[in-house]
C-alpha positions, 0 to 999 in steps of 0.5 A: 399662502405658502411657506415663509422661509428666512433667507438672511438678515436684513443687514446682510444685503447692501442696497444694490446687491443681489444674492442667490439662495437655494431653498429646496428645489427653488433657486431664488434671487433676493435683491435689495434696493434701499429699504425694499427687498425683491425675490425672483427666480434665479434662472434666466428664462432665456438660458439657465444662468444665475440672475444673482450674478447680474447687475441691479438697475436700481432706478428701473427696479430691474435685474440684468442677466450677465449672460446675454443682457436681458433685464427682468422687472423685479416686481413682476418677473417680466422680461424688459429686454431681449433675448428673454421673452418669458417671465421668471417667477416672483415671490413675496418678501417680508421683513420680520421685526427681528430683522430677518428677510423671509421669502414666501414659497408656493 
């Protein structure tokens, strides 16, 4: 198992919000939908653009790249629409009893 890194407090992210975190060489986008948290690679696989700047599609559990409109599944990292055809990495997320959001890096 990888290293768990605290990225923020649970209450620092509103439902429907995405935020970028730079952790070493990893660029991670953390998304909150209701009480669920997701972490995916922040670089669109079609073009190097920050996914955290895109729109969260809560019902679909997807995140849209603001550059060309590709959407990515928050649970698998798979692209759900073109022009992206390659997945982005996904990371495990855990919440601590103290209310911290942690991302597990490889």
